[in-house]
Kinemage of the C-alpha trace (Angstrom):
@kinemage 1
@onewidth
@group {chain A} dominant
@subgroup {mainchain}
@vectorlist {calphas} color= white
{ca met a 1} P 145.192 -113.201 -97.913
{ca pro a 2} L 141.689 -111.982 -98.948
{ca his a 3} L 140.676 -112.294 -102.577
{ca ala a 4} L 139.917 -109.184 -104.591
{ca val a 5} L 136.196 -108.683 -104.984
{ca thr a 6} L 134.872 -107.682 -108.406
{ca pro a 7} L 132.116 -105.059 -108.074
{ca glu a 8} L 128.728 -106.341 -109.205
{ca ile a 9} L 127.472 -104.650 -112.350
{ca ser a 10} L 123.766 -103.953 -112.676
{ca val a 11} L 121.725 -102.520 -115.550
{ca his a 12} L 118.730 -100.262 -114.945
{ca pro a 13} L 116.569 -99.108 -117.887
{ca ile a 14} L 116.000 -95.354 -117.873
{ca cys a 15} L 112.542 -94.445 -116.612
{ca his a 16} L 111.229 -92.239 -119.418
{ca pro a 17} L 108.227 -89.890 -118.983
{ca glu a 18} L 104.785 -91.433 -119.000
{ca gly a 19} L 103.155 -91.439 -122.423
{ca thr a 20} L 106.445 -91.705 -124.313
{ca asn a 21} L 107.742 -94.670 -126.278
{ca val a 22} L 111.491 -94.151 -126.017
{ca arg a 23} L 113.362 -97.343 -126.868
{ca cys a 24} L 116.881 -96.540 -125.777
{ca gly a 25} L 118.708 -95.784 -122.564
{ca ala a 26} L 119.856 -97.619 -119.438
{ca glu a 27} L 122.070 -96.799 -116.460
{ca ile a 28} L 124.940 -99.158 -115.629
{ca arg a 29} L 126.071 -99.239 -112.011
{ca gly a 30} L 129.078 -100.866 -110.397
{ca ala a 31} L 131.545 -100.733 -113.301
{ca asp a 32} L 135.142 -99.578 -112.760
{ca leu a 33} L 135.802 -97.921 -116.103
{ca glu a 34} L 139.354 -96.949 -115.166
{ca asp a 35} L 140.323 -100.612 -114.703
{ca leu a 36} L 137.803 -102.602 -116.736
{ca thr a 37} L 137.926 -106.396 -116.574
{ca asp a 38} L 137.013 -108.599 -119.519
{ca asp a 39} L 133.951 -109.885 -117.687
{ca ala a 40} L 132.765 -106.364 -116.873
{ca phe a 41} L 133.271 -105.275 -120.468
{ca ser a 42} L 131.262 -108.264 -121.712
{ca gln a 43} L 128.343 -107.198 -119.529
{ca ile a 44} L 128.627 -103.584 -120.709
{ca arg a 45} L 128.763 -104.657 -124.357
{ca thr a 46} L 125.612 -106.769 -124.025
{ca ala a 47} L 123.780 -103.969 -122.215
{ca leu a 48} L 124.817 -101.433 -124.847
{ca tyr a 49} L 123.535 -103.480 -127.773
{ca glu a 50} L 120.299 -104.215 -125.932
{ca his a 51} L 119.644 -100.607 -124.848
{ca gln a 52} L 121.626 -98.676 -127.538
{ca ala a 53} L 122.801 -95.993 -125.088
{ca val a 54} L 124.062 -96.545 -121.550
{ca leu a 55} L 124.772 -94.018 -118.813
{ca phe a 56} L 127.499 -94.216 -116.176
{ca lys a 57} L 127.205 -91.722 -113.295
{ca ser a 58} L 129.967 -90.070 -111.243
{ca gln a 59} L 132.858 -90.535 -113.679
{ca gln a 60} L 134.583 -87.229 -112.846
{ca lys a 61} L 137.916 -88.954 -112.229
{ca leu a 62} L 137.911 -91.003 -115.436
{ca ser a 63} L 141.019 -90.193 -117.444
{ca pro a 64} L 140.948 -89.442 -121.184
{ca arg a 65} L 143.114 -92.540 -121.616
{ca ala a 66} L 140.530 -94.748 -119.902
{ca gln a 67} L 137.744 -93.185 -121.969
{ca tyr a 68} L 139.707 -94.013 -125.121
{ca glu a 69} L 140.410 -97.574 -123.938
{ca leu a 70} L 136.716 -98.141 -123.104
{ca thr a 71} L 135.741 -96.952 -126.573
{ca arg a 72} L 138.457 -99.054 -128.230
{ca arg a 73} L 137.343 -102.253 -126.477
{ca phe a 74} L 134.443 -102.443 -128.941
{ca asp a 75} L 136.888 -102.578 -131.866
{ca pro a 76} L 140.383 -103.308 -130.497
{ca ser a 77} L 142.339 -102.922 -133.738
{ca cys a 78} L 141.192 -99.305 -134.159
{ca thr a 79} L 143.259 -96.391 -132.929
{ca ser a 80} L 142.259 -93.379 -135.064
{ca tyr a 81} L 139.575 -90.775 -134.405
{ca gly a 82} L 136.375 -91.467 -136.332
{ca his a 83} L 136.500 -88.349 -138.489
{ca gly a 84} L 140.163 -88.660 -139.365
{ca lys a 85} L 141.485 -85.288 -140.538
{ca thr a 86} L 138.061 -83.901 -141.425
{ca leu a 87} L 138.400 -81.507 -138.504
{ca asp a 88} L 141.416 -79.874 -140.117
{ca ala a 89} L 139.395 -78.696 -143.126
{ca lys a 90} L 138.440 -75.054 -142.592
{ca lys a 91} L 135.296 -75.362 -144.725
{ca ser a 92} L 133.987 -78.391 -142.819
{ca val a 93} L 130.817 -77.807 -140.806
{ca leu a 94} L 132.550 -79.739 -137.993
{ca his a 95} L 135.617 -77.526 -137.818
{ca pro a 96} L 134.451 -74.963 -135.198
{ca asp a 97} L 132.984 -77.521 -132.814
{ca leu a 98} L 135.855 -79.699 -131.587
{ca lys a 99} L 139.341 -79.386 -130.056
{ca thr a 100} L 141.762 -82.308 -129.850
{ca ile a 101} L 143.375 -83.325 -126.536
{ca pro a 102} L 147.144 -83.223 -127.285
{ca his a 103} L 148.133 -86.236 -125.152
{ca gln a 104} L 145.120 -88.331 -126.257
{ca pro a 105} L 144.305 -87.295 -129.837
{ca gln a 106} L 141.419 -89.739 -130.205
{ca val a 107} L 139.511 -87.723 -127.584
{ca gln a 108} L 137.963 -84.396 -128.520
{ca val a 109} L 136.794 -81.509 -126.363
{ca ile a 110} L 133.448 -79.879 -127.100
{ca gly a 111} L 131.388 -77.382 -125.183
{ca asn a 112} L 131.031 -73.652 -124.726
{ca gly a 113} L 132.819 -70.636 -123.335
{ca pro a 114} L 136.379 -69.591 -122.480
{ca val a 115} L 138.619 -72.257 -120.932
{ca ala a 116} L 142.031 -71.217 -119.574
{ca glu a 117} L 143.461 -74.751 -119.415
{ca phe a 118} L 142.108 -78.237 -119.917
{ca glu a 119} L 144.045 -81.456 -120.571
{ca gly a 120} L 146.971 -79.603 -122.158
{ca leu a 121} L 144.830 -77.189 -124.149
{ca lys a 122} L 145.384 -73.568 -123.144
{ca asn a 123} L 143.282 -70.444 -123.614
{ca ile a 124} L 140.701 -72.068 -125.825
{ca thr a 125} L 137.200 -70.863 -126.593
{ca leu a 126} L 134.565 -73.521 -127.106
{ca lys a 127} L 131.408 -72.796 -129.044
{ca his a 128} L 128.203 -74.757 -128.604
{ca pro a 129} L 126.555 -75.281 -132.006
{ca his a 130} L 123.488 -73.098 -132.508
{ca his a 131} L 120.815 -73.989 -135.028
{ca lys a 132} L 120.788 -70.463 -136.479
{ca thr a 133} L 124.212 -71.140 -138.042
{ca phe a 134} L 123.019 -74.323 -139.762
{ca his a 135} L 119.252 -74.153 -140.352
{ca ala a 136} L 117.541 -72.431 -143.262
{ca thr a 137} L 115.322 -70.620 -140.741
{ca ala a 138} L 115.780 -69.850 -137.062
{ca val a 139} L 113.808 -69.324 -133.892
{ca pro a 140} L 113.244 -65.540 -133.581
{ca glu a 141} L 115.924 -63.804 -131.519
{ca asp a 142} L 113.492 -62.712 -128.797
{ca glu a 143} L 112.293 -66.321 -128.354
{ca asp a 144} L 115.696 -67.986 -128.577
{ca arg a 145} L 116.587 -68.169 -124.875
{ca lys a 146} L 113.438 -70.126 -124.051
{ca asn a 147} L 113.205 -72.212 -127.223
{ca thr a 148} L 115.522 -74.481 -129.190
{ca arg a 149} L 115.638 -77.048 -132.005
{ca phe a 150} L 117.438 -80.251 -132.873
{ca tyr a 151} L 120.656 -78.912 -134.365
{ca arg a 152} L 121.502 -81.845 -136.640
{ca trp a 153} L 120.373 -85.457 -136.359
{ca his a 154} L 123.392 -87.532 -137.290
{ca ile a 155} L 125.636 -90.557 -136.995
{ca asp a 156} L 129.221 -89.975 -135.847
{ca ala a 157} L 131.061 -90.863 -139.054
{ca ala a 158} L 133.400 -89.371 -141.641
{ca leu a 159} L 131.393 -91.114 -144.411
{ca tyr a 160} L 134.357 -90.875 -146.764
{ca asn a 161} L 137.308 -93.274 -146.688
{ca leu a 162} L 136.652 -94.330 -143.066
{ca asn a 163} L 134.110 -96.785 -141.625
{ca pro a 164} L 131.545 -95.416 -139.152
{ca pro a 165} L 132.664 -95.887 -135.528
{ca arg a 166} L 130.871 -98.638 -133.648
{ca val a 167} L 130.399 -96.603 -130.481
{ca thr a 168} L 130.865 -93.090 -129.166
{ca ser a 169} L 131.579 -92.126 -125.566
{ca leu a 170} L 130.519 -88.680 -124.374
{ca met a 171} L 131.434 -87.384 -120.928
{ca ala a 172} L 130.196 -84.289 -119.105
{ca val a 173} L 133.097 -82.570 -117.337
{ca ser a 174} L 131.516 -79.181 -116.608
{ca val a 175} L 127.806 -78.416 -116.927
{ca pro a 176} L 126.471 -74.906 -116.247
{ca ser a 177} L 123.313 -74.549 -114.240
{ca ser a 178} L 120.678 -73.064 -116.502
{ca ser a 179} L 116.973 -72.851 -117.272
{ca lys a 180} L 115.128 -75.377 -119.406
{ca gln a 181} L 113.861 -74.813 -122.925
{ca thr a 182} L 111.031 -75.861 -125.217
{ca leu a 183} L 112.293 -77.886 -128.167
{ca arg a 184} L 110.385 -76.943 -131.314
{ca tyr a 185} L 110.140 -78.848 -134.587
{ca asp a 186} L 108.874 -75.782 -136.516
{ca asp a 187} L 107.979 -77.999 -139.476
{ca gly a 188} L 104.240 -77.403 -139.628
{ca ser a 189} L 103.480 -80.294 -137.282
{ca asp a 190} L 103.039 -78.144 -134.135
{ca glu a 191} L 105.119 -80.771 -132.316
{ca ser a 192} L 107.396 -79.763 -129.479
{ca ile a 193} L 109.009 -81.130 -126.314
{ca ser a 194} L 108.722 -79.018 -123.176
{ca asn a 195} L 111.156 -78.678 -120.259
{ca val a 196} L 114.200 -79.889 -122.166
{ca pro a 197} L 117.419 -79.376 -120.173
{ca arg a 198} L 119.519 -76.684 -121.853
{ca gly a 199} L 122.215 -78.335 -123.940
{ca ser a 200} L 120.619 -81.766 -123.769
{ca thr a 201} L 121.824 -84.415 -126.213
{ca ala a 202} L 118.813 -86.019 -127.887
{ca phe a 203} L 118.795 -89.696 -128.844
{ca val a 204} L 116.355 -91.837 -130.835
{ca ser a 205} L 116.508 -95.554 -131.561
{ca ser a 206} L 117.067 -96.367 -135.220
{ca phe a 207} L 115.681 -99.833 -134.513
{ca ala a 208} L 112.391 -98.246 -133.465
{ca met a 209} L 112.640 -96.050 -136.560
{ca tyr a 210} L 112.776 -99.186 -138.722
{ca asp a 211} L 109.918 -100.818 -136.800
{ca his a 212} L 107.685 -97.785 -137.522
{ca leu a 213} L 107.878 -98.423 -141.258
{ca ser a 214} L 105.186 -100.110 -143.307
{ca asp a 215} L 105.993 -103.557 -144.685
{ca glu a 216} L 106.555 -101.994 -148.111
{ca asp a 217} L 108.961 -99.407 -146.710
{ca lys a 218} L 110.786 -102.062 -144.681
{ca glu a 219} L 111.389 -104.007 -147.890
{ca phe a 220} L 112.642 -100.834 -149.579
{ca ala a 221} L 114.961 -100.027 -146.663
{ca arg a 222} L 116.353 -103.568 -146.447
{ca thr a 223} L 117.221 -103.674 -150.140
{ca thr a 224} L 118.471 -100.116 -150.702
{ca lys a 225} L 121.997 -98.797 -150.332
{ca val a 226} L 122.949 -95.219 -149.526
{ca gln a 227} L 125.744 -93.391 -151.299
{ca tyr a 228} L 127.150 -90.481 -149.328
{ca ala a 229} L 128.645 -87.360 -150.838
{ca pro a 230} L 132.458 -87.248 -151.019
{ca his a 231} L 133.917 -85.109 -148.223
{ca pro a 232} L 130.321 -84.641 -147.008
{ca tyr a 233} L 130.938 -82.081 -144.255
{ca ile a 234} L 132.674 -79.778 -146.717
{ca trp a 235} L 130.171 -80.578 -149.500
{ca met a 236} L 127.214 -79.523 -147.294
{ca ser a 237} L 128.884 -76.384 -145.917
{ca gly a 238} L 126.956 -73.968 -148.125
{ca ala a 239} L 123.604 -75.697 -147.677
{ca arg a 240} L 121.163 -75.338 -144.800
{ca ser a 241} L 119.132 -77.758 -142.704
{ca arg a 242} L 115.457 -78.418 -142.297
{ca ser a 243} L 113.956 -76.955 -139.143
{ca asp a 244} L 113.632 -80.406 -137.532
{ca gly a 245} L 117.368 -81.022 -138.030
{ca leu a 246} L 116.631 -84.137 -140.079
{ca gly a 247} L 118.465 -83.466 -143.325
{ca met a 248} L 119.052 -80.540 -145.628
{ca val a 249} L 116.879 -78.170 -147.631
{ca ser a 250} L 117.482 -78.617 -151.364
{ca glu a 251} L 118.456 -75.219 -152.747
{ca gly a 252} L 121.454 -76.171 -154.888
{ca lys a 253} L 123.916 -74.733 -152.361
{ca glu a 254} L 126.114 -77.825 -151.953
{ca leu a 255} L 129.679 -77.293 -153.084
{ca pro a 256} L 130.448 -78.684 -156.559
{ca arg a 257} L 133.098 -81.383 -156.823
{ca ser a 258} L 135.493 -78.837 -158.319
{ca glu a 259} L 135.543 -77.006 -154.961
{ca leu a 260} L 136.059 -80.107 -152.812
{ca pro a 261} L 139.387 -81.655 -151.844
{ca pro a 262} L 140.656 -84.295 -154.294
{ca ile a 263} L 138.206 -87.191 -154.607
{ca glu a 264} L 139.168 -90.847 -154.900
{ca glu a 265} L 136.119 -92.729 -156.183
{ca glu a 266} L 136.961 -95.899 -154.243
{ca lys a 267} L 136.797 -93.929 -150.985
{ca ile a 268} L 133.214 -92.752 -151.549
{ca cys a 269} L 131.048 -94.374 -148.887
{ca val a 270} L 128.219 -96.713 -149.952
{ca leu a 271} L 126.423 -98.386 -147.049
{ca pro a 272} L 123.236 -100.387 -146.471
{ca met a 273} L 120.213 -98.341 -145.475
{ca cys a 274} L 119.638 -100.846 -142.639
{ca trp a 275} L 122.375 -101.808 -140.174
{ca arg a 276} L 122.163 -105.011 -138.130
{ca asn a 277} L 122.686 -105.223 -134.382
{ca pro a 278} L 125.539 -107.709 -133.707
{ca val a 279} L 123.896 -109.011 -130.512
{ca thr a 280} L 120.134 -108.992 -131.152
{ca gly a 281} L 120.166 -109.290 -134.951
{ca lys a 282} L 117.551 -106.528 -135.227
{ca leu a 283} L 117.661 -103.991 -138.043
{ca ala a 284} L 118.115 -100.226 -137.639
{ca leu a 285} L 117.146 -97.635 -140.238
{ca gln a 286} L 120.538 -95.960 -140.080
{ca val a 287} L 121.094 -93.071 -142.492
{ca his a 288} L 122.926 -89.788 -141.957
{ca pro a 289} L 120.260 -87.562 -143.557
{ca ser a 290} L 122.451 -84.498 -144.101
{ca ala a 291} L 125.228 -86.332 -145.938
{ca val a 292} L 123.205 -88.597 -148.240
{ca glu a 293} L 123.636 -88.018 -151.991
{ca lys a 294} L 122.201 -91.019 -153.883
{ca leu a 295} L 120.115 -94.150 -153.320
{ca ile a 296} L 121.019 -97.418 -155.041
{ca leu a 297} L 117.961 -99.654 -155.411
{ca lys a 298} L 117.628 -103.430 -155.360
{ca asp a 299} L 117.588 -103.665 -159.161
{ca gly a 300} L 120.755 -101.594 -159.454
{ca ser a 301} L 119.023 -98.409 -160.585
{ca val a 302} L 120.083 -95.166 -158.919
{ca ile a 303} L 118.023 -92.275 -157.601
{ca asp a 304} L 120.396 -89.335 -158.032
{ca asp a 305} L 118.012 -86.398 -157.900
{ca leu a 306} L 119.173 -84.903 -154.599
{ca ala a 307} L 115.824 -83.347 -153.675
{ca glu a 308} L 114.042 -86.656 -154.292
{ca val a 309} L 116.644 -88.593 -152.317
{ca arg a 310} L 116.234 -86.250 -149.360
{ca glu a 311} L 112.440 -86.421 -149.465
{ca ile a 312} L 112.516 -90.230 -149.428
{ca val a 313} L 114.935 -90.397 -146.509
{ca his a 314} L 113.042 -87.748 -144.542
{ca arg a 315} L 109.705 -89.511 -145.049
{ca leu a 316} L 111.177 -92.752 -143.738
{ca gln a 317} L 112.981 -91.236 -140.736
{ca arg a 318} L 110.631 -88.472 -139.597
{ca pro a 319} L 108.204 -90.640 -137.545
{ca gly a 320} L 111.172 -91.927 -135.551
{ca ile a 321} L 112.073 -88.481 -134.194
{ca gly a 322} L 108.547 -87.699 -132.966
{ca pro a 323} L 108.445 -86.332 -129.398
{ca glu a 324} L 107.329 -89.659 -127.959
{ca asn a 325} L 110.509 -91.350 -129.239
{ca val a 326} L 113.178 -88.890 -128.038
{ca trp a 327} L 115.409 -89.298 -124.978
{ca cys a 328} L 116.744 -85.875 -123.964
{ca val a 329} L 119.643 -86.496 -121.600
{ca asp a 330} L 119.661 -84.278 -118.507
{ca trp a 331} L 123.434 -84.010 -118.116
{ca glu a 332} L 125.129 -83.835 -114.726
{ca glu a 333} L 128.849 -83.417 -114.187
{ca gly a 334} L 130.531 -86.821 -114.255
{ca asp a 335} L 127.936 -88.433 -116.528
{ca leu a 336} L 129.353 -90.614 -119.293
{ca val a 337} L 127.053 -91.876 -122.034
{ca leu a 338} L 128.248 -94.670 -124.297
{ca phe a 339} L 126.070 -95.170 -127.360
{ca asn a 340} L 125.726 -97.605 -130.235
{ca asn a 341} L 126.661 -95.419 -133.179
{ca his a 342} L 125.256 -98.109 -135.494
{ca gly a 343} L 121.850 -98.017 -133.803
{ca val a 344} L 120.886 -94.484 -132.748
{ca leu a 345} L 120.687 -91.022 -134.236
{ca his a 346} L 121.571 -88.145 -131.954
{ca ser a 347} L 121.507 -84.364 -131.988
{ca val a 348} L 122.812 -81.411 -130.041
{ca thr a 349} L 120.137 -79.058 -128.704
{ca gly a 350} L 120.106 -75.755 -126.851
{ca ser a 351} L 121.985 -72.499 -126.746
{ca phe a 352} L 124.347 -70.854 -124.277
{ca glu a 353} L 125.596 -67.366 -123.606
{ca pro a 354} L 129.260 -66.839 -124.568
{ca glu a 355} L 130.367 -66.764 -120.927
{ca glu a 356} L 128.546 -69.981 -119.900
{ca val a 357} L 131.287 -72.612 -119.612
{ca arg a 358} L 130.453 -76.179 -120.596
{ca ile a 359} L 133.097 -78.869 -121.173
{ca phe a 360} L 132.554 -82.361 -122.596
{ca arg a 361} L 134.942 -85.065 -123.799
{ca gln a 362} L 134.009 -87.127 -126.849
{ca cys a 363} L 135.660 -90.231 -128.268
{ca asn a 364} L 134.912 -92.458 -131.251
{ca leu a 365} L 137.155 -94.507 -133.519
{ca ala a 366} L 136.858 -95.296 -137.209
{ca ala a 367} L 135.754 -98.925 -137.353
{ca ser a 368} L 137.832 -101.789 -138.722
{ca glu a 369} L 134.896 -103.030 -140.819
{ca pro a 370} L 131.739 -101.566 -142.372
{ca pro a 371} L 128.431 -101.893 -140.489
{ca leu a 372} L 126.613 -105.204 -140.675
{ca gly a 373} L 123.816 -105.148 -143.223
{ca pro a 374} L 120.624 -107.207 -143.501
{ca val a 375} L 121.059 -110.948 -143.844
{ca glu a 376} L 120.279 -111.892 -147.421
{ca ala a 377} L 117.428 -114.388 -147.833
């Protein structure tokens, strides 16, 4: 009787455009994600933590259950969606963007347009996030179809009560054919990225972001902790973002604590500014810029002036999102990207007409432990 043959897995770094310095992205070939062996998972895990985001092609038949199980392999004791019940809060900035698959509640549906039926969801309307609903300024209406911005650079994390998920899986089910756009920073830098696929997800390496820092700033980042606002996605709902999507404009529009859900002080999230890769040991400058509220310094003193906190974080992170560092994924139906949520920032881009149907499945799970921080000398 012939022995079963395990497909050979191979890893191929993404070939990024000449002149760029993108430090994330690889394609993995030969993996059976529906029936993943321990050996295959070990190879995928190593590749993920070396490349921070890995792409699997032609996954149209992958079930939501298998997507969940792949995501859970990175943290087997976890079973709950990474944002918990944040999505249920009507004031949350996340509320309009996601729908939960009834038979696999850890997997969310995102996208655009009317969908009659999908995975037990019926007659739903998906809405692709548009920067004009979140930014303090917007691309003029007559330029909007040809131009876009980073919507919101972020980490997938509740940042209150729950630990940030280790990984996120994102799968393209239906991708409309559409024209490309120019991605504008509109921050006075005159920087832009041309020929960005409409609806591309943008990724940058937070390890590269740390490496860009001066020695003085590296010391600051290694020894500083970040305190996030309680219920951050409700807290920020009245505020608006910078035009580069990297944090908020300080106008005093955050909701006061009296208008937030009940707050338990022990559930407020305080995390290192630098998170350590469990495989390579390298440090990532990993901060969710929109949700940050305070910085706790090495000597125990606290920077609690919100405008100052945001300026510090933006100054440290901004070089890392320069055009030369950004991987804009050109999605095709069946693509699944698995990314190290402790080592990249990512952002939605683009805009769609209401009738353009786009369907993606997303899965991440609140981690069993906080992120690894720098090793103390």
